DSSP file (Angstrom, degrees, kcal/mol; ACC not computed):
  #  RESIDUE AA STRUCTURE BP1 BP2  ACC     N-H-->O    O-->H-N    N-H-->O    O-->H-N    TCO  KAPPA ALPHA  PHI   PSI    X-CA   Y-CA   Z-CA
    1    1 A M     >        0   0    0      0, 0.0     4,-1.7     0, 0.0     5,-0.2   0.000 360.0 360.0 360.0 -40.8    3.8   15.0    0.5
    2    2 A M  H  >  +     0   0    0      1,-0.2     4,-2.1     2,-0.2     5,-0.1   0.894 360.0  52.6 -65.6 -38.6    4.6   12.8   -2.5
    3    3 A Q  H  > S+     0   0    0      1,-0.2     4,-2.9     2,-0.2     5,-0.2   0.882 105.0  55.9 -64.3 -37.0    6.4   10.3   -0.3
    4    4 A L  H  > S+     0   0    0      1,-0.2     4,-2.2     2,-0.2    -1,-0.2   0.914 108.6  46.9 -62.0 -42.6    3.4   10.0    1.9
    5    5 A I  H  X S+     0   0    0     -4,-1.7     4,-2.3     2,-0.2    -1,-0.2   0.910 112.5  50.5 -64.7 -42.0    1.2    9.1   -1.0
    6    6 A L  H  X S+     0   0    0     -4,-2.1     4,-2.2     1,-0.2    -2,-0.2   0.929 111.9  46.3 -63.2 -45.7    3.7    6.6   -2.3
    7    7 A Y  H  X S+     0   0    0     -4,-2.9     4,-2.4     1,-0.2    -1,-0.2   0.888 111.7  51.4 -65.3 -38.8    4.0    4.9    1.2
    8    8 A S  H  X S+     0   0    0     -4,-2.2     4,-2.6    -5,-0.2     5,-0.2   0.891 109.4  50.7 -66.5 -38.3    0.2    4.8    1.6
    9    9 A M  H  X S+     0   0    0     -4,-2.3     4,-2.5     2,-0.2    -2,-0.2   0.924 111.8  47.2 -63.8 -43.7   -0.1    3.2   -1.9
   10   10 A I  H  X S+     0   0    0     -4,-2.2     4,-2.4     2,-0.2    -2,-0.2   0.903 112.2  50.9 -63.4 -41.2    2.4    0.5   -1.0
   11   11 A F  H  X S+     0   0    0     -4,-2.4     4,-2.0     2,-0.2    -2,-0.2   0.940 113.0  44.0 -62.5 -48.7    0.7   -0.1    2.3
   12   12 A V  H  X S+     0   0    0     -4,-2.6     4,-2.5     1,-0.2     5,-0.2   0.911 113.5  51.6 -63.9 -42.8   -2.7   -0.6    0.8
   13   13 A T  H  X S+     0   0    0     -4,-2.5     4,-2.5    -5,-0.2    -1,-0.2   0.905 109.7  49.3 -62.3 -41.6   -1.3   -2.7   -2.0
   14   14 A S  H  X S+     0   0    0     -4,-2.4     4,-2.4     2,-0.2    -1,-0.2   0.893 111.0  49.8 -65.8 -38.9    0.5   -5.0    0.5
   15   15 A I  H  X S+     0   0    0     -4,-2.0     4,-2.3     2,-0.2    -2,-0.2   0.928 112.4  47.2 -65.4 -44.3   -2.7   -5.4    2.6
   16   16 A V  H  X S+     0   0    0     -4,-2.5     4,-1.8     1,-0.2    -2,-0.2   0.913 112.3  50.5 -62.7 -42.4   -4.8   -6.3   -0.5
   17   17 A F  H  X S+     0   0    0     -4,-2.5     4,-1.1     1,-0.2    -2,-0.2   0.910 111.1  47.9 -62.7 -42.9   -2.1   -8.7   -1.6
   18   18 A I  H  < S+     0   0    0     -4,-2.4     3,-0.2     1,-0.2    -1,-0.2   0.884 110.5  52.3 -65.9 -38.6   -2.0  -10.4    1.8
   19   19 A N  H  < S+     0   0    0     -4,-2.3    -1,-0.2     1,-0.2    -2,-0.2   0.834 105.0  55.9 -67.7 -31.4   -5.8  -10.6    1.9
   20   20 A M  H  <        0   0    0     -4,-1.8    -1,-0.2     1,-0.3    -2,-0.2   0.817 360.0 360.0 -70.3 -29.4   -5.9  -12.3   -1.5
   21   21 A I     <        0   0    0     -4,-1.1    -1,-0.3    -3,-0.2    -2,-0.2   0.497 360.0 360.0 -70.8 360.0   -3.6  -15.1   -0.4
């Protein structure tokens, strides 16, 4: 369960980072 939260956070962060560029 903890890994799922970690992966989802990384996924969202990467999408936000890509959108900012």
